[in-house]
C-alpha positions in Angstrom: 103.1 43.4 58.3 99.5 42.4 59.0 97.7 43.8 61.9 96.7 41.3 64.6 93.4 42.5 66.2 94.0 40.4 69.2 97.3 42.0 70.0 97.0 45.0 72.3 98.8 48.2 71.2 101.6 49.3 73.3 100.7 51.8 76.0 101.1 55.4 75.0 104.2 57.0 76.4 103.2 59.9 78.7 104.3 63.3 77.4 107.2 64.7 79.4 105.9 67.2 82.1 107.2 70.7 81.4 108.3 72.6 84.5 105.9 75.2 85.7 106.8 78.4 83.8 108.4 81.3 85.5 107.0 84.8 85.3 109.2 86.5 82.7 110.5 90.0 83.4 113.0 91.1 80.7 116.4 92.3 79.9 116.1 96.0 80.8 113.8 98.1 82.9 111.7 99.2 79.9 111.0 95.7 78.6 110.6 94.5 82.2 107.5 96.6 82.3 106.4 95.7 78.8 104.0 93.0 77.4 105.7 92.6 74.0 108.2 89.8 73.2 111.9 90.7 72.8 111.7 90.0 69.1 108.9 92.5 68.8 110.7 94.9 71.1 114.0 94.9 69.1 112.2 95.0 65.8 110.3 98.1 67.0 113.5 99.7 68.1 115.3 99.0 64.8 112.4 100.5 62.9 112.4 103.6 65.1 116.1 104.0 64.6 115.8 103.6 60.8 113.0 106.2 60.7 114.8 108.7 63.0 118.3 108.0 61.7 119.5 107.8 65.3 118.8 106.0 68.6 115.1 106.4 69.4 113.8 107.1 72.9 112.2 104.0 74.4 108.7 104.6 75.7 107.8 103.0 79.0 105.1 100.3 79.1 102.7 99.2 81.7 101.7 95.6 82.1 98.1 94.9 81.0 97.5 92.3 83.7 99.3 91.5 86.9 100.8 88.0 86.8 100.8 85.6 89.7 104.1 84.9 91.5 105.8 81.6 90.6 108.6 80.4 92.7 112.1 80.6 91.2 113.7 77.4 90.0 117.5 77.0 89.7 118.8 77.4 86.2 121.6 75.1 84.9 124.1 77.3 83.1 125.4 74.3 81.2 122.0 73.1 80.1 120.9 73.5 76.4 119.1 76.7 75.6 115.9 74.9 74.8 115.4 73.9 78.4 114.7 77.6 79.2 111.9 78.0 76.8 109.4 78.1 79.6 111.1 81.3 81.0 110.4 83.2 77.8 107.3 85.0 76.6 104.8 82.9 74.6 105.4 85.0 71.6 109.2 84.4 71.7 110.7 82.5 68.8 114.3 81.5 69.4 115.3 80.7 65.8 113.7 83.8 64.5 115.4 85.9 67.2 118.7 84.3 66.5 118.3 85.0 62.8 117.5 88.6 63.5 120.7 88.8 65.7 122.8 87.5 62.8 121.2 90.1 60.4 121.9 92.8 63.0 125.6 91.8 63.2 125.9 91.9 59.4 124.2 95.3 59.2 125.9 97.0 62.2 129.3 95.5 61.9 131.2 96.3 65.1 128.3 98.0 66.8 127.9 97.2 70.4 125.4 94.3 71.2 122.2 95.5 72.8 121.0 93.9 76.1 123.7 91.1 76.2 127.0 90.3 77.8 129.8 92.8 76.9 132.3 91.3 74.5 136.0 91.9 74.4 136.0 94.1 77.5 133.4 96.5 76.0 130.8 97.3 78.6 127.2 98.0 77.5 125.9 101.6 77.6 122.5 103.1 77.9 120.9 105.3 75.2 122.8 108.3 76.6 126.2 106.5 76.4 126.5 105.8 80.1 128.1 102.5 81.1 126.4 100.2 83.5 127.8 97.4 85.6 126.3 94.5 83.8 123.9 93.7 80.9 121.0 95.9 81.9 121.5 99.4 80.7 118.6 101.1 82.3 120.0 101.1 85.8 118.9 97.7 86.9 122.3 96.0 86.5 124.3 93.7 88.8 127.3 94.4 90.9 128.5 90.9 91.7 128.8 87.5 90.2 126.3 85.9 92.6 123.6 88.1 91.2 124.4 87.1 87.7 124.5 83.4 88.4 121.3 83.4 90.4 119.0 85.7 88.5 119.8 85.3 84.7 120.0 82.7 82.0 121.4 82.9 78.5 119.6 82.4 75.2 121.0 83.2 71.8 123.7 85.5 73.2 121.2 87.5 75.3 120.8 87.6 79.0 117.3 87.2 80.4 116.1 88.0 83.9 114.1 85.8 86.3 111.9 87.5 88.9 113.7 88.5 92.1 111.6 89.0 95.2 114.6 89.1 97.6 113.3 87.7 100.9 110.2 90.0 100.8 106.8 88.6 101.1 105.2 89.0 97.6 101.6 89.4 98.8 102.3 91.8 101.7 101.9 95.2 99.9 102.1 97.4 103.1 105.3 95.7 104.1 106.7 96.3 100.6 106.0 100.0 100.7 107.2 100.3 104.3 110.6 98.9 103.3 110.7 100.9 100.1 110.0 104.2 101.9 112.6 103.3 104.6 115.2 102.8 101.9 114.3 106.0 100.2 114.7 107.9 103.4 118.0 106.3 104.3 119.6 107.6 101.1 119.3 111.1 102.5 121.4 110.1 105.5 124.5 109.1 103.6 125.9 106.0 101.8 126.8 104.1 105.0 123.3 104.5 106.4 121.8 103.5 103.0 123.9 100.3 102.8 123.0 99.4 106.4 119.3 99.8 105.5 119.7 97.6 102.4 121.3 94.9 104.5 118.5 95.3 107.2 116.0 94.5 104.5 117.9 91.5 103.1 119.3 93.3 100.0 122.8 92.9 98.6 123.2 96.3 97.0 121.4 99.2 95.3 120.8 97.2 92.1 119.3 94.3 94.0 116.8 96.8 95.4 116.0 97.9 91.9 115.6 94.3 90.8 113.1 93.6 93.6 111.2 96.8 92.9 110.8 96.0 89.2 109.6 92.5 90.1 106.9 93.9 92.4 105.9 96.5 89.8 105.8 93.9 87.0 103.3 91.8 89.0 101.2 94.3 90.9 101.4 97.7 89.2 97.8 97.3 87.9 96.4 96.2 91.2 94.6 99.1 93.0 95.3 97.6 96.4 99.0 97.8 95.7 98.8 101.6 95.3 96.4 101.9 98.3 98.9 100.0 100.4 101.4 102.8 99.7 99.0 105.3 101.3 98.6 103.0 104.3 102.3 102.6 104.7 102.8 106.4 104.6 100.2 106.8 107.4 101.7 104.1 109.5 105.1 105.7 109.1 103.7 109.1 110.2 102.0 107.6 113.2 105.3 106.0 114.3 107.0 109.4 114.0 104.4 111.0 116.1 104.6 108.3 118.8 108.4 108.7 118.9 108.0 112.4 119.5 105.9 112.1 122.6 107.9 112.7 125.8 107.1 111.5 129.4 104.4 113.5 131.0 103.0 115.0 127.8 99.8 113.0 128.2 99.5 113.2 132.0 96.2 114.6 133.4 95.9 118.3 134.3 94.1 119.2 137.5 92.8 115.6 137.5 91.4 116.0 133.9 92.7 113.4 131.5 92.8 114.1 127.7 90.0 111.6 127.3 87.7 113.3 129.8 88.5 116.7 128.4 87.7 115.6 124.9 84.5 113.8 125.9 83.1 116.8 127.9 84.0 119.2 125.0 82.1 117.0 122.5 79.0 116.8 124.7 79.2 120.5 125.6 79.3 121.6 121.9 76.4 119.3 121.1 74.4 120.8 124.0 74.9 124.3 122.9 77.9 125.3 125.0 76.2 127.4 127.7 77.3 127.6 131.3 74.5 125.5 132.7 75.3 122.7 130.3 79.0 122.8 131.3 78.2 122.7 135.1 76.0 119.7 134.5 78.7 117.9 132.5 81.4 118.6 135.2 79.4 117.4 138.1 80.0 113.6 137.6 83.7 114.2 137.5 83.7 116.4 140.6 85.2 119.3 138.7 84.5 123.0 139.2 84.7 125.6 136.5 88.0 127.0 137.7 89.8 123.6 137.5 88.1 123.0 134.1 89.4 126.4 132.8 93.0 125.6 133.9 92.9 122.1 132.4 91.6 123.5 129.1 94.3 126.1 129.0 97.0 123.5 129.5 95.7 121.0 127.1 95.2 123.6 124.4 98.8 124.8 125.0 100.2 121.2 124.6 98.3 120.8 121.3 99.7 124.0 119.9 103.3 123.9 121.2 105.5 124.3 118.1 108.8 123.6 120.0 108.0 120.0 119.3 105.4 120.0 116.4 105.3 116.2 116.0 104.4 115.8 119.7 101.8 118.5 119.5 100.3 116.7 116.5 100.3 113.4 118.4 98.4 115.0 121.3 95.9 116.6 118.8 95.4 113.2 117.2 94.7 111.5 120.5 92.3 114.3 121.3 90.4 113.7 118.0 90.1 110.0 118.8 88.7 110.7 122.2 86.3 113.4 120.9 84.9 110.9 118.4 84.7 108.1 121.0 82.5 110.4 123.1 79.6 109.5 121.0 77.9 112.9 121.2 75.3 114.1 118.7 73.1 112.5 116.0 76.0 110.6 114.4 77.8 109.7 117.6 77.5 106.0 117.1 79.2 106.1 113.8 82.0 108.2 115.2 82.5 105.8 118.1 82.9 102.9 115.8 85.3 104.8 113.5 87.4 106.1 116.5 88.9 102.6 117.0 91.5 103.3 114.3 92.1 107.0 114.7 94.9 107.1 117.3 98.7 107.1 116.9 98.9 103.7 118.6 96.2 102.2 116.3 96.6 100.2 113.2 95.6 102.3 110.1 92.2 101.0 109.0 91.6 103.2 105.9 89.0 101.4 103.7 88.3 98.9 106.5 87.2 101.5 109.1 84.7 100.1 111.5 81.0 101.0 111.5 78.5 101.9 108.8 78.8 105.0 106.7 76.8 107.9 108.4 75.9 109.4 105.0 76.8 108.6 101.4 80.2 109.6 100.2 78.7 112.1 97.8 76.6 113.8 100.5 79.7 114.1 102.7 81.7 115.7 99.9 78.8 118.1 99.2 78.7 119.2 102.9 82.4 119.7 103.0 82.6 121.6 99.8 79.7 123.9 100.8 81.5 124.8 104.0 84.6 125.8 102.0 82.5 128.0 99.7 80.8 129.7 102.6 84.1 130.4 104.3 85.4 132.0 101.1 82.2 134.1 100.9 82.7 135.3 104.5 79.6 133.6 105.8 79.1 132.1 109.3 79.8 128.5 108.4 78.3 127.0 111.6 75.1 129.0 111.0 74.9 127.9 107.4 75.6 124.3 108.3 72.6 124.3 110.6 70.4 126.3 108.2 71.1 124.3 105.0 71.9 120.8 106.3 70.4 120.8 109.9 73.8 119.8 111.3 75.9 121.0 114.2 79.7 121.2 114.2 79.8 117.9 116.3 77.6 116.2 113.7 80.0 117.2 111.0 83.0 116.1 113.0 81.4 112.7 113.6 80.6 112.2 109.9 84.1 112.9 109.0 85.5 110.3 111.4 84.3 107.7 109.0 84.8 109.1 105.6 88.1 110.9 106.1 89.7 107.6 107.0 88.4 105.8 104.0 89.4 108.6 101.7 92.9 108.7 103.0 93.8 105.2 101.8 91.7 104.8 98.7 93.0 106.6 95.6 90.0 105.5 93.6 87.7 107.3 96.1 90.0 110.3 95.9 89.4 110.4 92.2 85.7 110.6 92.7 86.2 113.3 95.3 87.8 115.7 92.8 84.8 115.5 90.4 82.2 115.8 93.1 84.0 118.7 94.8 84.1 120.6 91.4 80.4 119.9 90.9 79.4 121.3 94.3 81.8 124.2 94.3 80.0 125.4 91.2 76.6 124.7 92.7 77.1 126.5 96.0 79.1 129.3 94.5 76.1 130.1 92.4 73.8 130.3 95.5 72.3 128.3 98.3 71.2 124.9 97.1 68.4 122.5 98.2 70.1 120.3 100.8 67.9 117.4 99.8 68.6 117.7 96.1 68.1 114.1 94.8 70.4 112.6 97.4 69.8 110.3 100.3 71.3 111.0 103.7 
């Protein structure tokens, strides 16, 4: 047939649009956390078993890169297997994997299939021989048919998992850890309480919780903010416990002296040297005499140290620390005032996002803190040494710490730096007094 140059070629047929791929997890908790394909995983296991002559222990893997969340799409159980190729790892080769399965069946005879539906009433077992409810033999199995239909698809006789976020918000790390810790705590209160907590958080059963946990870890285990969020959630839980412990009247003023006034006067008094003349001057604007001040101080100190209700005592001490920092006394008072906004039991944990500029560098702060610890062990007067070596008062130090202690408490990377710096300055100050301005900027 001759080609007619005047005749237009037929329009190209557009390539069928593949559905957006799902993030793939795996068929047990070890491979759920791994980066290798299932073909590679099973080949590695077979080689290990051949070398050892027995079932080899499966090492855990950590994902190299956190994958973005992709919304789940319904899977048609009756659809051809090829329609689920987008759910598998890029390295997965269905034909090769199927051929390996056939070879395994020939070599192993009646051996129980690994990571797939139980056949002829035989339930899968883990490497220790313990049976699990469903196909996952590392404790992430299912307890009901709804789970199976919703969260898996079949390929070459194997069952593969889709990600399961439950109804939890994938990007809200603090909320994830808050629910996770709540569930952990509920287990200590009995099965009924645990089941009620599962339902409160939208989970069907214990294994559904494990599925959701593995999904979050698969996506975010390498994200530092995911780990930092656990620290924030712990602090928020602790603050809630302290708030709940407070009873009516515990924060009422004493002799007309509120906790805020008492803390503010104390901060300014220490900064001024703490003598009687300074106290009288600070009491005058509040129309207080020294007798009332003494009675108020005795009561507030007793409330902060009452161990009949230690959580309440800690709550009062925390409120005192916030008010002391908010007093703005001393050379670093402005920094402490800004940082105090997130220090109370009723405040949202700020952590790395604490307000205000850093009063000194983190290294300088660690140096000063470490030096004080060394001096205390040596039996020296810490306040005198603090003034002599660093030119700081106790209030100055307290104000510096209002900023850095909050950042340190919610940043595990900063905590890692702290260990190395503390070791460095422990050695330096244990050897003798150091130059306070040693190549560091305040």
